[in-house]
N, C-alpha and C positions, 0 to 999 in steps of 0.2 A: 674587491669581492664582491658578489651578490651572496647575502645570506639567508634570501630568499627559495624556499624550497619550490617548484614548479612543481605543479598537477599537470600529471598528464593522463589522462581517459579516453583510452579505447571503446570503438561503439561495435557490438557482433550484430547483424541483421540476420534473421533465418528468415529465410522463404519457400515458401509453397510449392515446389518440383513443380507442377503441373501451370499455375497461375502465374506463379513468381511473384505474387506478392508476399510484403513483409509480411511475415505470421508472429514476429516477434522482433523485438530489439533490447537488446540487453550493453548498458556502459558497466564498464570493468574499470579498477583502477589498480594499479600496483599486481593484477589478478584476482581482484577480491570486487565482486560485485558491491556498486556503492554509486549512488544519483551524480549527477553532474551539479556545478556551483550553483543555485538559486532558488531552491528547494523543485528541484526535477528529478522524477522517477530512476530510479535504476535498472528496471525491466516495464516493459510494456506487452502486451501479449493482445493482437489482434484477433479478431473474428473471419470467416471466409470474405465476407465483404469489406474489409479495410477498417468497421470500426473499433475502437480501443473496448477491449474485454475483460483485462485486467491492467494494475497500475500497482507494481512494489517498490516503497521507499528502502533504501537499504543505506550499510556505511560499515565499510569493511568486511562485509560479507553479510551482515546482522541486518535481519528487519529491525528500522530506528528512522523514526521521524517523531518529533519533539510537539503534543497538541491536535496533531491532526492522522486520521488512520495512517498508517505504514502501509497497510493493505488495503485495495477497493475491491472487488467485484462487481463489475457493473452487466445489466442486461441494455444488451445491444437493441434491442426492441425499442423499450424507451426511456432510456440512459438513468433508470433508477440503479442506485446502488444497491444492490442484493448484500451484498456485505461488505463492512468497516472491521478492521482488525487495528489496533493501538499497538506501538511496540516501541519501547524506547531499549537502546543497548542488547535488543535480540531479546526480550522480555517483555509478553505480555504486560501495558500498561496504562493506567491512564488516569489519572488524578482528581481529585474532588470528588467523590464518588460518582462517579460517570461511568457507561458501560466501555469495558476497551474490547469489547467483540457485541458486535450491535448485526443481526440478520433481517433483512426485509424480505415481505411479499414481493414477488416479481412481478405483479401485476399492477399492484396498489399502492406499493412503496411503504405500508407499514409496518409496525417495526413486530415482528416476533420473536427473535430472541434476542435479549440484552442480558449479557454477561461482565461479571465485575472484577478487574483482575490489580493490585498494587506489585508494581515489581516481579510480576511473574508465579505472584498468588492468588488462587483465584479466590472470592470474597464472600460472603452472603449476608451482607447486611440489613438489616431492620429498617423500617422509614428514610427508604432511597429517593431523593430528590427525581424530581420529572426527567427523563433525556430531553436534555436541548439535541435539534437537527446540525446536523454537522453540512449536509449538502450544497 
């Protein structure tokens, strides 16, 4: 008897009714949003030209990705990550006093907002270290 549990994923595509282009791709495991193995996103959203405009990593339906952003919003004109949010087990979190929510200017890519969270609680520290780019 095989003791391994087989992981079975289902993928659903949402298409534009007029163009037929894929607007979104959603991966599910046991009915819950979860990315397939290999650090791949659970959901990918596309613009009208088929460019990726957002990526979401989830585990058991909750935003989750260790050490990397679990939610990324992209300016499809220049591929700047206009927003990155870090989550672990559904809670906004990034360790080592690094920002968990980063918003960038969509044209220049300059950081305009950085918010700090640990395990879902917003932090307001003094003497925060410089922000390290994650792109």
